[in-house]
N, C-alpha and C positions, 0 to 999 in steps of 0.2 A: 778738331786740330785744336780750335778753341778751348776746349775741356782741358785738353791735352795742354797748352799751354800754362790755363789757369792753375791745373795739379803740380805744374813744379815750379811756378811761381811758390806756391804754397809751401811745398817740400824745400827750396830754398832758403825761405823765411822762416821756417824753423830749425831748418839746417844752421842757420846765420846763429838764430838766438841760443842754441845749444852748444854752437864752436863758442859762442860770448861768455857761456856758462864756465865750459870747460877752460879758458883760457884764464878766468877771475880764478876759478880754482887752484890750478895748478902754474901760474905766472909767480916765480920767488918774488918777495916782496924785500926790498932795500930797508924796510925799517920796520920796526917791532910793532906787531899786529895781533889782534884779538880775531879769532871768527866766530860767531854765534850761529847756531840752526835751528831752525824752526822745528818745534815738536807738535807735529799734526796731529796727534793723537789729543792735543789740549786746545790746540788754537782754532778759532773759527774766523769764518770769512762770509758777511752776509752782506746784500743790497736791499734797495729799497724806491720804488719808485711810484711816486705819486700819480694817483688816479684820481679826474675831476669827478666828485658826486657819488664815490664808490669806495672800496675798501682797497687800500694802495696794494702794488704786486710786493710781496716780501720773497727772497730765495736767499739760500745758501749755498756756495759751494762746498762741495766735496773733495775736490783733488786739486793742491794747490803745493808751490817749492817756496823756497827763500831760505835769504841767509845776511847776517850784517855784519860788516867787516870794518874794525876799529883798528884806527890810527893810534897806537898806546904814545907816541914818543910827540907828537904833537896837535894831534887832532883834529890835524887837517884833510887827511885824504881818506874820509872815511866814505862809505858805500854799502849801498841795502840792492839789493834788487828783489821782487818777490812777483810770481806769475800763479794764475790760474788757470784750469781747465775750463773752459765755457760751458761747455755741453754736460759736464759733469757737477748737475743742481738739484736741489730740492725747493720747492716753492709753492705757495699759498693757492696760486690758480693753475693746477698740476694740467688743466684739460687745455691752457693754452701754451703748455710746455713747447710743443713745436712748432708755433708762432714765434715766441718769444729766441729759439735758436734759427730760425730762418733767414734769408737773407733782408728781409724785413726789419729785423730786430739786430742780433747778434751775427749773424753768418758766421755759425759755428763750425761749419763744413769747411769753408773756405780759410776761416779765422782764428782756430781752436785755442789759442792761449789768449791770454791780454797779460800784459805786464806793467808793473809798475818799478820805476828805476830812478833813485835817487842820483844818481851821477855821484860826484866828488863832493862832501859837506863837510863842514867843520861845525863845533857846536864848542859851548861852554858851559850851558846848563844842563845837567844830567836827568833833569827830571823833567822838564818839556824842551822839546825841539821843534823850531820852524823852520817847514823844507818848502822849497820849490821842485816838485820830484815830477818826472818824465810818464806820463800814462799813456799804453799803446794799447788801443783797440781797433777793431776791425783794419789793422794794418797803418793806423793813423796815431801818429804821437803829437801831444798837447802837454804846454807845460801846466801844472796846478798846483795852488799853494798846498799845503799840510801839516797840520799841525799836530805831533806825536807826544804822548804821554808815558813816562818809562816808570815802571816802578822795579826794583831790585829785590826781588822775591827769597833769593839766597846767593851765596857765592857764585853760582856755577847757573843761575837759572833769572830770566828777568821777565815781564808782562810788557807788552808795547800795545798801547791803546790808541786807536785813531777814526776819524771819519772824514773820508773824502768826499766831497760833492763837484760834481763836472756835471755838463751840460749833454746830455743824452743826443741834443740834433748838432752836435759839434763833431759825434763821433758819428753822426748816422745812424743812430739807434733808433729806428721809427721812421721809415720813408712811407711814400705816397700818403694814404689818407692819416695813418699814425703817425705822422710827422706833425701835424695838426696840436699846438699845445693847449687847444680847449679841451682835447682829450685826457691827453697824458701830458701831465706838467714836466719842463725841461730836466728839471734838475734831479740827477741820480747820487742817492747816498751810497758811497760804500764803507760798510764799520768791519773794524778787525780789532778782532782780540787775540794777541799773537803774543804766544810764548817761546822762546829760544834759551837754548843751554848752550853752554862754551864749550866748545871743539876741544 
């Protein structure tokens, strides 16, 4: 019965996430807007977890989605959402992949998706934007500062680079003996090199 309740909770969370995506995609806008869609064939999202007296854990996510919507009229109601599928990754310590995906770390069975949501934001500098984004991992959401660098490569193509740093213990990534920050450092780095084309 407990497992059934957990599964229903997971299904409900996934349903809410996709419902939010559908609402954002299909709700008509009152203002002029541009939508930029992620080119997954060019983009990369990688993470690094520092290890004490050993080679750091490096990983690369293979399955991710995302878009940016820009408010052309007044630049105040911009928004972006990106998500990654936790269990679809490559990493340097491949023999520890199952451990990394287990309840001890990312608990990918119960929480298969991590989300970065900018909410509504404004900007004046089109080359570097400072944001406070909402990061959701393992069903827990926290606000995290983020600086993104934007390069316009062509009229219909932009590159967005960022490095997001967050506390793994805040999201309970590493519990029990792995929660000890003398073994695994607390800070996780998430590096994104994203290419988006105008829809």
